[in-house]
C-alpha positions as CSV (number, residue, x, y, z in Angstrom):
1,M,13.9,47.6,-96.2
2,S,16.9,47.0,-98.4
3,A,17.5,43.8,-100.3
4,S,20.3,42.7,-98.1
5,S,18.3,43.4,-94.9
6,Y,15.3,41.4,-96.4
7,L,17.6,38.5,-97.2
8,S,19.1,38.6,-93.7
9,S,15.7,38.6,-92.1
10,M,14.6,35.7,-94.3
11,R,17.7,33.7,-93.3
12,R,17.2,34.5,-89.7
13,E,13.6,33.2,-89.8
14,S,14.7,30.1,-91.7
15,I,17.3,29.4,-89.0
16,R,14.8,29.9,-86.2
17,S,12.2,27.7,-87.9
18,Y,14.8,25.0,-88.4
19,F,15.8,25.1,-84.7
20,E,12.2,24.9,-83.6
21,A,10.8,22.3,-86.0
22,S,13.6,20.1,-87.3
23,P,13.8,16.6,-85.8
24,T,17.6,16.8,-86.2
25,M,17.9,19.8,-83.9
26,K,15.4,18.2,-81.5
27,L,17.7,15.2,-81.3
28,L,20.8,17.3,-80.8
29,R,19.1,19.4,-78.1
30,S,17.6,16.4,-76.2
31,D,18.8,15.7,-72.7
32,L,19.5,12.1,-73.8
33,A,21.2,13.1,-77.1
34,P,24.6,11.5,-76.3
35,W,23.2,8.2,-75.5
36,V,20.5,8.1,-78.2
37,I,23.0,9.1,-80.9
38,D,25.6,6.6,-79.6
39,F,23.0,3.8,-79.6
40,L,21.7,4.5,-83.0
41,N,25.2,4.9,-84.4
42,R,26.3,1.6,-82.8
43,S,23.2,-0.3,-83.9
44,F,22.9,0.9,-87.5
45,K,26.1,2.6,-88.7
46,S,28.8,0.6,-86.9
47,D,27.2,-2.7,-87.7
48,E,26.3,-1.4,-91.3
49,A,22.7,-2.4,-90.8
50,I,20.2,-0.6,-93.1
51,S,17.2,-1.9,-91.1
52,L,16.6,-4.0,-88.0
53,G,13.7,-6.1,-86.8
54,Q,11.7,-4.9,-83.8
55,S,12.8,-7.8,-81.5
56,D,16.5,-7.4,-82.5
57,L,16.5,-3.6,-81.9
58,R,14.6,-4.0,-78.6
59,S,17.2,-6.6,-77.5
60,R,20.1,-4.3,-78.5
61,L,18.5,-1.4,-76.6
62,S,18.0,-3.6,-73.5
63,V,21.7,-4.6,-73.5
64,Y,22.7,-1.0,-74.0
65,Q,20.6,0.1,-71.0
66,E,22.3,-2.5,-68.9
67,E,25.7,-1.1,-69.8
68,I,24.5,2.4,-69.0
69,H,23.0,1.4,-65.7
70,E,26.3,0.1,-64.5
71,I,27.5,3.7,-64.6
72,D,24.4,5.7,-64.0
73,P,21.2,3.8,-63.0
74,E,19.1,7.0,-63.5
75,L,19.5,7.1,-67.3
76,L,17.3,5.4,-69.9
77,T,14.9,4.0,-67.2
78,M,11.9,3.4,-69.4
79,A,11.1,0.1,-71.2
80,P,12.8,-0.3,-74.6
81,E,9.5,-0.4,-76.4
82,K,8.6,3.0,-75.1
83,Y,11.9,4.5,-76.3
84,L,11.5,3.0,-79.8
85,A,7.9,4.4,-80.0
86,Q,9.1,7.8,-78.7
87,W,12.0,8.0,-81.2
88,T,9.7,7.0,-84.0
89,E,7.2,9.7,-83.1
90,N,10.1,12.3,-82.9
91,G,11.1,11.4,-86.4
92,W,14.5,9.7,-85.6
93,L,13.4,6.2,-86.5
94,Q,11.1,5.0,-89.3
95,R,8.9,2.0,-88.6
96,F,7.7,0.0,-91.6
97,L,6.6,-3.5,-92.6
98,E,8.5,-5.8,-95.0
99,S,6.9,-8.6,-97.0
100,T,9.8,-10.8,-96.1
101,S,9.5,-10.4,-92.4
102,N,6.8,-11.2,-89.9
103,E,7.6,-8.2,-87.6
104,P,8.0,-4.5,-88.0
105,Q,11.3,-3.1,-89.2
106,F,13.2,0.0,-88.1
107,Q,15.6,2.2,-89.9
108,L,17.2,5.6,-89.4
109,T,15.5,8.7,-90.9
110,R,17.4,11.3,-92.7
111,Y,17.2,13.5,-89.6
112,A,18.9,11.0,-87.4
113,E,21.5,10.4,-90.2
114,A,22.2,14.2,-90.2
115,A,22.6,14.3,-86.4
116,I,25.0,11.3,-86.4
117,R,27.0,12.8,-89.3
118,F,27.2,16.2,-87.5
119,V,28.5,14.6,-84.3
120,D,30.9,12.4,-86.2
121,A,32.3,15.3,-88.1
122,A,32.7,17.4,-84.9
123,I,34.6,14.7,-83.1
124,S,36.7,13.9,-86.2
125,Q,37.9,17.5,-86.3
126,N,39.4,17.2,-82.9
127,S,40.9,13.7,-83.2
128,S,41.7,13.0,-86.8
129,L,43.5,14.6,-89.7
130,V,42.0,17.7,-91.3
131,G,42.7,17.3,-95.0
132,T,43.0,20.9,-96.1
133,E,45.3,20.2,-99.1
134,S,43.3,17.3,-100.5
135,R,40.0,19.2,-100.0
136,L,41.4,22.3,-101.9
137,R,42.7,20.0,-104.6
138,L,39.2,18.3,-104.8
139,V,37.5,21.7,-105.0
140,I,39.8,23.0,-107.7
141,D,39.5,19.7,-109.8
142,T,35.7,19.8,-109.4
143,L,35.4,23.4,-110.5
144,E,37.7,22.8,-113.5
145,D,35.7,19.8,-114.4
146,I,32.4,21.8,-114.3
147,V,33.9,24.5,-116.6
148,R,35.4,21.9,-118.9
149,G,32.2,19.7,-119.0
150,A,29.8,22.7,-119.5
151,S,31.7,24.1,-122.5
152,A,30.5,23.0,-126.0
153,D,33.4,24.8,-127.7
154,P,35.3,22.0,-129.6
155,D,38.5,24.1,-129.9
156,R,38.5,24.6,-126.1
157,R,38.0,20.9,-125.5
158,L,40.8,20.0,-128.0
159,N,43.2,22.4,-126.3
160,Y,42.5,20.8,-123.0
161,L,43.1,17.3,-124.4
162,R,46.3,18.3,-126.1
163,E,47.6,19.8,-122.8
164,Q,46.7,16.5,-121.0
165,R,48.6,14.5,-123.7
166,A,51.6,16.8,-123.5
167,E,51.7,16.3,-119.7
168,L,51.4,12.5,-120.1
169,D,54.1,12.4,-122.8
170,A,56.4,14.4,-120.6
171,E,55.9,12.1,-117.6
172,I,56.4,9.0,-119.8
173,E,59.6,10.5,-121.2
174,A,60.9,11.3,-117.7
175,I,60.3,7.8,-116.5
176,E,61.9,6.2,-119.5
177,S,65.0,8.4,-119.2
178,G,65.5,7.1,-115.6
179,K,64.3,10.0,-113.6
180,S,62.6,9.4,-110.2
181,V,58.9,9.0,-110.2
182,A,57.0,11.7,-108.1
183,V,54.8,10.0,-105.6
184,Y,52.6,11.2,-102.7
185,R,54.1,11.5,-99.3
186,P,52.6,9.3,-96.6
187,S,50.8,12.4,-95.1
188,Q,49.3,13.2,-98.5
189,I,48.1,9.6,-98.8
190,R,46.4,9.6,-95.4
191,E,44.9,13.0,-96.1
192,R,43.3,12.1,-99.4
193,F,42.2,8.7,-98.0
194,Q,40.4,10.4,-95.1
195,T,38.7,12.8,-97.4
196,A,37.4,9.9,-99.5
197,V,36.2,8.1,-96.4
198,N,34.3,11.2,-95.2
199,L,32.6,11.5,-98.6
200,L,31.7,7.8,-98.5
201,K,30.0,8.4,-95.1
202,D,28.0,11.3,-96.5
203,L,27.0,9.3,-99.5
204,Q,25.6,6.4,-97.4
205,S,23.6,8.9,-95.3
206,D,22.1,10.6,-98.4
207,F,20.2,7.5,-99.3
208,R,17.6,8.1,-96.6
209,A,16.6,11.4,-98.2
210,V,16.2,9.8,-101.6
211,E,14.2,7.0,-100.2
212,E,11.9,9.3,-98.3
213,R,11.0,11.1,-101.5
214,F,9.8,7.8,-103.0
215,Q,7.9,7.0,-99.8
216,I,6.1,10.3,-99.8
217,I,4.8,9.7,-103.4
218,A,3.7,6.1,-102.5
219,R,2.0,7.3,-99.4
220,E,0.1,10.1,-101.2
221,V,-1.0,7.6,-103.9
222,Q,-2.3,5.2,-101.3
223,Q,-4.2,8.0,-99.5
224,L,-5.9,9.1,-102.7
225,Q,-6.7,5.5,-103.5
226,S,-8.3,4.7,-100.2
227,S,-10.3,8.0,-100.0
228,G,-12.4,6.9,-103.0
229,N,-13.1,10.6,-103.9
230,D,-10.9,10.8,-107.0
231,S,-11.3,8.7,-110.1
232,R,-9.0,5.8,-110.9
233,G,-7.6,7.7,-114.0
234,G,-6.9,10.8,-111.9
235,I,-5.0,8.9,-109.2
236,L,-3.0,7.0,-111.8
237,G,-2.2,10.2,-113.7
238,Y,-1.0,11.8,-110.4
239,A,1.2,8.8,-109.5
240,L,2.8,8.6,-113.0
241,D,3.4,12.4,-113.1
242,A,4.9,12.3,-109.6
243,E,7.2,9.4,-110.3
244,D,8.4,10.9,-113.6
245,M,8.9,14.3,-111.9
246,L,11.1,12.6,-109.2
247,K,13.1,10.8,-111.9
248,T,13.7,14.1,-113.7
249,K,14.7,16.1,-110.6
250,D,18.3,16.5,-109.7
251,E,18.1,13.9,-106.9
252,G,16.5,11.3,-109.1
253,I,18.8,11.8,-112.0
254,S,21.8,11.5,-109.8
255,F,20.5,8.4,-108.0
256,Y,19.7,6.5,-111.2
257,A,23.1,7.5,-112.7
258,F,24.7,6.2,-109.5
259,V,22.8,2.9,-109.8
260,A,23.8,2.4,-113.4
261,F,27.5,3.2,-112.5
262,L,27.6,0.9,-109.5
263,F,25.9,-2.1,-111.0
264,A,28.2,-2.2,-114.0
265,P,30.5,-5.2,-113.6
266,S,33.5,-3.4,-115.1
267,Q,33.2,-0.6,-112.5
268,Q,32.9,-3.0,-109.7
269,N,36.0,-4.9,-110.8
270,A,38.0,-1.7,-111.1
271,L,36.9,-0.5,-107.7
272,L,37.7,-3.9,-106.1
273,K,41.2,-3.7,-107.6
274,T,41.7,-0.1,-106.2
275,I,40.5,-1.2,-102.8
276,H,42.9,-4.2,-102.8
277,E,45.9,-1.9,-103.6
278,L,44.8,0.5,-100.8
279,Q,45.1,-2.3,-98.3
280,Q,48.7,-2.9,-99.3
281,M,49.9,0.6,-98.7
282,S,52.1,1.0,-95.6
283,A,51.0,4.6,-95.1
284,L,47.4,3.4,-94.3
285,A,48.4,0.5,-92.0
286,D,47.0,2.3,-89.0
287,Q,43.7,3.2,-90.7
288,S,42.1,-0.2,-89.9
289,E,38.6,1.2,-89.2
290,S,38.5,3.3,-92.4
291,L,40.0,0.5,-94.4
292,F,37.2,-1.8,-93.2
293,R,34.6,0.7,-94.2
294,V,36.2,1.0,-97.7
295,R,36.3,-2.8,-98.0
296,R,32.6,-3.0,-97.2
297,M,31.8,-0.1,-99.6
298,I,30.5,-2.1,-102.6
299,P,28.1,-4.4,-100.7
300,A,27.0,-1.6,-98.4
301,L,26.2,0.7,-101.3
302,L,24.5,-2.1,-103.3
303,A,22.3,-2.9,-100.3
304,E,21.4,0.8,-99.9
305,A,20.5,1.1,-103.5
306,D,18.5,-2.1,-103.4
307,K,16.5,-0.7,-100.4
308,V,15.6,2.4,-102.4
309,M,14.7,0.2,-105.4
310,R,12.4,-1.9,-103.3
311,T,10.6,1.3,-102.3
312,T,10.2,2.1,-106.0
313,A,8.9,-1.4,-106.6
314,R,6.2,-0.8,-103.9
315,L,5.1,2.3,-105.8
316,S,4.9,0.3,-109.0
317,S,2.8,-2.4,-107.3
318,T,0.4,0.3,-106.1
319,L,0.1,1.5,-109.7
320,K,-0.6,-2.0,-110.9
321,R,-3.4,-2.4,-108.3
322,L,-4.9,0.9,-109.6
323,L,-5.0,-0.6,-113.1
324,D,-7.1,-3.5,-111.9
325,A,-10.7,-2.4,-112.5
326,R,-12.2,-5.3,-110.5
327,A,-10.0,-4.6,-107.5
328,A,-10.9,-0.9,-107.7
329,A,-14.6,-1.7,-107.7
330,D,-14.2,-3.9,-104.6
331,R,-12.3,-1.2,-102.8
332,V,-15.0,1.4,-103.6
333,R,-17.8,-1.0,-102.4
334,V,-15.9,-1.7,-99.1
335,A,-15.4,2.0,-98.6
336,N,-19.1,2.7,-99.1
337,L,-20.0,-0.1,-96.7
338,L,-17.7,1.3,-94.0
339,R,-19.1,4.7,-94.5
340,D,-22.7,3.4,-94.1
341,I,-21.7,1.5,-91.0
342,R,-20.2,4.7,-89.5
343,Q,-23.3,6.7,-90.3
344,A,-25.6,4.1,-88.7
345,A,-23.4,3.9,-85.6
346,M,-23.6,7.7,-85.3
347,Q,-27.4,7.7,-85.6
348,L,-27.8,5.0,-83.0
349,G,-25.2,6.5,-80.6
350,G,-27.7,8.9,-79.0
351,A,-30.9,6.9,-79.5
352,P,-32.5,5.2,-76.4
353,T,-32.3,1.4,-76.3
354,D,-35.4,-0.5,-77.4
355,S,-36.6,-2.7,-74.5
356,S,-38.2,-5.1,-77.0
357,S,-34.8,-6.1,-78.3
358,Q,-33.3,-8.9,-76.2
359,L,-30.2,-11.0,-76.4
360,T,-30.0,-14.3,-74.6
361,V,-26.7,-16.1,-74.0
362,D,-26.9,-19.7,-72.9
363,A,-24.0,-20.1,-70.5
364,E,-25.1,-23.4,-69.1
365,L,-24.2,-25.6,-72.1
366,D,-21.1,-27.5,-71.2
367,L,-19.5,-30.0,-73.7
368,S,-16.6,-32.2,-72.6
369,S,-14.7,-35.0,-74.3
370,P,-13.6,-38.1,-72.5
371,M,-10.2,-37.8,-74.2
372,A,-9.7,-34.5,-72.3
373,R,-9.3,-36.2,-69.0
374,T,-5.8,-36.6,-67.8
375,F,-4.2,-39.8,-66.5
376,W,-4.0,-40.5,-62.9
377,T,-0.7,-39.6,-61.2
378,P,0.2,-40.2,-57.6
379,S,0.5,-37.2,-55.4
380,Q,3.9,-35.8,-54.8
381,S,5.6,-36.8,-51.5
382,F,8.0,-34.8,-49.5
383,T,10.6,-35.9,-47.0
384,D,10.7,-34.1,-43.7
385,Q,14.0,-32.5,-42.7
386,A,14.8,-30.6,-39.6
387,A,15.7,-27.0,-40.1
388,T,19.3,-26.0,-39.2
389,L,20.7,-22.7,-38.4
390,H,22.9,-21.2,-41.1
391,Q,26.3,-20.1,-39.8
392,F,27.9,-17.2,-41.7
393,D,31.6,-17.9,-42.6
394,A,33.3,-14.5,-43.0
395,E,36.5,-16.0,-44.3
396,Q,34.8,-18.0,-47.0
397,A,32.7,-15.0,-48.1
398,K,35.9,-13.0,-48.3
399,Q,37.6,-15.6,-50.5
400,M,34.5,-15.8,-52.8
401,A,34.4,-12.0,-53.1
402,A,38.1,-12.0,-54.0
403,A,37.6,-14.7,-56.7
404,F,34.6,-12.8,-58.1
405,A,36.7,-9.6,-58.3
406,K,39.3,-11.4,-60.4
407,L,36.7,-12.3,-63.1
408,Q,37.1,-10.3,-66.3
409,R,34.1,-8.9,-68.1
410,L,33.7,-10.2,-71.6
411,D,33.4,-7.7,-74.4
412,F,31.2,-9.6,-76.9
413,R,31.3,-6.8,-79.4
414,Q,35.2,-6.9,-79.5
415,M,35.1,-10.7,-79.7
416,R,32.7,-10.5,-82.7
417,H,35.0,-7.9,-84.2
418,K,38.0,-10.3,-84.0
419,I,36.0,-13.1,-85.7
420,R,34.9,-10.7,-88.4
421,E,38.4,-9.5,-89.0
422,A,39.8,-13.0,-89.1
423,T,37.2,-14.2,-91.7
424,L,37.1,-11.0,-93.7
425,E,38.7,-12.6,-96.7
426,G,35.9,-15.2,-96.9
427,N,37.8,-18.1,-95.3
428,K,36.5,-20.2,-92.5
429,L,38.4,-20.3,-89.2
430,T,38.3,-22.7,-86.3
431,L,38.4,-21.5,-82.7
432,A,41.7,-23.2,-82.1
433,Q,43.2,-21.3,-85.0
434,L,41.8,-18.0,-83.7
435,A,43.2,-18.7,-80.2
436,E,46.6,-19.4,-81.8
437,A,46.6,-16.2,-83.7
438,Q,45.1,-14.1,-80.9
439,P,45.8,-15.8,-77.5
440,I,43.0,-16.1,-75.0
441,E,43.3,-13.4,-72.4
442,A,40.4,-14.0,-70.0
443,G,40.9,-17.7,-69.4
444,V,38.3,-20.4,-69.8
445,V,35.4,-18.0,-69.5
446,E,36.5,-16.4,-72.8
447,L,36.3,-19.8,-74.5
448,L,32.8,-20.1,-73.2
449,G,32.0,-16.7,-74.6
450,Y,33.2,-17.8,-78.1
451,L,31.0,-20.9,-77.8
452,Q,28.1,-18.7,-77.0
453,I,28.8,-16.4,-80.0
454,A,29.1,-19.5,-82.3
455,H,25.7,-20.8,-81.0
456,D,23.9,-17.4,-81.3
457,D,25.4,-16.3,-84.7
458,G,24.8,-19.6,-86.5
459,H,28.5,-20.8,-86.8
460,Q,29.4,-24.5,-87.0
461,I,29.8,-26.6,-83.8
462,D,30.9,-30.2,-84.5
463,L,30.4,-32.3,-81.3
464,T,32.1,-35.3,-82.9
465,I,35.6,-33.6,-83.1
466,N,37.5,-32.1,-80.2
467,D,40.2,-29.4,-80.4
468,S,42.7,-28.8,-77.6
469,I,43.3,-25.2,-76.8
470,V,46.2,-24.0,-74.6
471,V,45.2,-21.2,-72.2
472,H,48.1,-19.1,-70.9
473,E,48.3,-17.0,-67.8
474,S,49.4,-13.4,-67.9
475,R,53.0,-14.3,-67.1
476,G,53.2,-16.6,-70.2
477,E,53.2,-20.0,-68.4
478,I,50.8,-22.7,-69.5
479,S,47.8,-22.8,-67.2
480,L,45.8,-25.6,-68.6
481,V,44.8,-27.3,-71.9
482,V,41.1,-27.2,-72.6
483,S,39.4,-29.8,-74.9
484,I,36.3,-28.4,-76.5
485,P,34.1,-29.4,-79.6
486,R,35.4,-28.0,-82.8
487,V,34.0,-24.5,-83.5
488,T,34.3,-23.2,-87.1
489,F,33.5,-19.6,-87.7
490,N,32.0,-18.8,-91.0
491,P,32.4,-15.4,-92.9
492,K,29.7,-12.9,-92.0
493,A,27.7,-13.4,-95.2
494,A,27.6,-17.2,-94.6
495,T,26.0,-17.2,-91.2
496,A,22.5,-18.7,-91.1
497,H,20.9,-16.6,-88.4
498,P,21.0,-13.0,-87.4
499,V,23.2,-11.9,-84.6
500,K,21.8,-12.2,-81.1
501,K,23.9,-10.7,-78.4
502,P,23.7,-12.7,-75.1
503,R,22.6,-10.8,-72.2
């Protein structure tokens, strides 16, 4: 077999193994893939949530199932708990415990991140700009940077710097002489901006792979520690070698360099200035979703890095416990006791019972307290009423059905999006101000929806002050003026409670 045939056969086997064993392909080939990917993307990626509590994620899935059942009642018919357990077993969700929470937490695995990124990229190719020019420019600049940075020849580096200085001097001279400044066309701005946003999405998804590397090390250390077969020095040496090895690998070196770069105040200030200037560009006025992702870039990346660092801290705490000789002796003693109990149970499992051994349970003893007796209450009385025959009024039923059909369904997700956009700069906003900027469209029921959101999301509701809000009909005439307690929406970071979507 030739070398090319051997390599082709190896690649074919790798592809077949990937399709059969990868959780990413299992998700993409699942019958429920469109709905599972949509739910995971909506819950984690759209809301920029790194992890969610079990009750919150179960509630979100229950609401999502209700939306799906309005269209197709045969889809997603199992209980939310069963789906979460199934997705965790398939490797699409990771279930873990946090010291700051009293319930299990869930987060996406790198396999689910890969599936979401694949679908997002496939859809974007059909509906958004394909930046061929910017990507070619990025490839060329990256290749030139590699060649330039890998060269230790001082003459070559000096020639490059002189060329750069000559280009800068020529541009400065052209501007000072009154010549027009060459700027990007709007299409070039949008193309390069979209390329940057796609790279940002890939960067946020890559954190799961880095975190899983740390988790594998921590899990292996804990398994060696609990087995009791290896010495404390051997386990400690393995853990230190594994952690050092990860830090010296390409992924670890890149991650720690990323953390040092992002946590630098000067870099954050420069990045904030760049983002602010991007928001002022008219060529990007229609890129609201991408601009929102870029605005959230710094806190989102800091949160992702903090999550990985917490995983590293758990590994360090495991090492500290290994250094505690007294705790290690206690663990070994407990492990030996458990082993003795298992052996005794196995020996007695098939032995006949000894009739001389007896166990007596006294079930007649009854203790009571006089304070446990309840107070006397008179028996409930009922008034007799004669049954009457209900007469069906077809005209009234028709009127009620027509009124019910006119009701508009509230989109709580869109309403929360309006609040988030209005308070994005960090300023508080009252419901009256929001209604003035974005008029009420669904009548009084929409005001009730905003009150529900304010209550569930921890915004301020002042019952001592009333605001009057004008509700317009579709034709623009004033329908009525509603007086409600003053509702003040806080920025997202200032809310006191996690979001709970009303059912």
